[in-house]
C-alpha positions in Angstrom: -29.1 3.2 -56.9 -28.3 1.7 -53.0 -26.4 4.1 -50.9 -23.5 2.3 -49.0 -23.7 1.6 -45.3 -20.5 0.8 -43.3 -17.3 2.2 -41.3 -14.8 4.1 -43.0 -11.1 3.5 -43.0 -10.9 6.6 -40.8 -13.5 5.0 -38.5 -11.8 1.7 -38.2 -8.4 3.6 -37.8 -10.0 5.3 -34.7 -11.6 2.1 -33.0 -8.2 0.6 -33.3 -6.6 3.4 -31.6 -8.8 3.2 -28.9 -8.3 -0.4 -28.5 -4.7 -0.1 -28.2 -4.7 2.8 -25.6 -7.1 0.7 -23.4 -5.2 -2.4 -23.9 -2.1 -0.6 -22.8 -3.6 1.0 -20.0 -4.6 -2.1 -19.0 -1.2 -3.6 -19.1 0.2 -1.0 -16.9 -2.5 -1.2 -14.4 -3.3 -5.3 -13.9 0.1 -5.6 -12.2 -1.0 -3.1 -9.4 -3.9 -4.8 -9.0 -2.5 -8.1 -8.9 0.2 -7.0 -5.9 -2.8 -5.7 -4.0 -4.6 -9.0 -4.3 -1.3 -10.5 -3.1 -1.1 -8.0 -0.1 -4.4 -8.9 0.6 -4.1 -12.6 0.7 -0.9 -12.2 2.9 -2.9 -10.5 5.5 -5.8 -12.7 5.3 -3.2 -15.8 5.5 -1.8 -14.3 9.0 -5.2 -13.8 10.5 -6.6 -17.5 9.0 -3.4 -19.3 9.7 -3.3 -18.1 13.7 -0.3 -16.0 13.4 -2.3 -12.9 14.3 -2.7 -14.4 17.7 0.9 -13.3 18.9 2.2 -9.6 19.7 2.0 -7.1 17.5 6.2 -7.6 16.2 5.4 -11.3 15.6 2.5 -10.5 13.2 4.6 -7.8 11.6 7.4 -10.5 11.2 4.9 -13.2 9.8 3.8 -10.8 7.4 7.1 -9.8 6.0 8.2 -13.6 5.7 5.1 -14.0 3.8 5.7 -10.7 1.6 9.4 -12.3 1.0 8.0 -15.5 -0.3 5.4 -14.0 -2.3 7.6 -10.7 -3.4 5.7 -8.2 -2.3 7.8 -5.0 -1.9 5.0 -2.1 -1.6 4.5 -2.4 2.2 6.2 -4.2 5.1 5.3 -5.5 8.4 5.9 -1.8 9.8 3.5 -0.3 7.5 0.5 -2.4 9.1 -2.1 -0.9 11.3 -3.0 -4.0 13.9 -6.1 -3.2 16.2 -8.2 -5.6 18.2 -11.6 -6.0 18.1 -13.5 -7.6 20.6 -11.5 -11.2 20.9 -10.5 -10.6 17.0 -7.3 -9.2 15.9 -7.6 -6.9 12.5 -4.8 -6.5 10.6 -5.2 -3.3 8.1 -3.2 -2.0 5.5 -3.4 0.9 2.9 -0.5 2.6 0.6 -0.4 4.9 -2.5 0.5 3.5 -6.2 1.6 5.8 -9.0 1.6 4.4 -12.3 2.7 6.6 -15.3 1.1 5.9 -18.4 2.6 8.1 -20.9 4.8 11.5 -21.2 3.3 13.4 -18.0 0.2 11.5 -17.7 -0.1 9.1 -14.7 -3.0 7.1 -13.1 -3.0 7.3 -9.0 -4.3 4.7 -6.8 -5.1 4.3 -2.8 -5.2 1.0 -2.2 -6.5 0.0 1.2 -7.6 -3.6 2.8 -8.0 -5.3 5.7 -8.6 -8.7 7.3 -12.2 -8.0 8.6 
């Protein structure tokens, strides 16, 4: 008599529940990363496009214009940290993001980036 080897119905159920939890978490976290990449792209575009050669107020206005076009609402031009290192202008940003998963369980991210 041969012993059967394999996964039971309860094992399949646990695997499916795990996959669903990972998928739901991924679907809630992915928009935050897409938003972060949009902010990073806007900051890099300002520096590469030559808009960073102006004053601090002009750089902030340029970001606000890009943010309006790209529908970025997590930060504004006033939240940017603009410094000069040598002859290069460095535009940096940082912001927190709290993503509720279910019930009282949330994920907290500290996003930060710069044009450097």
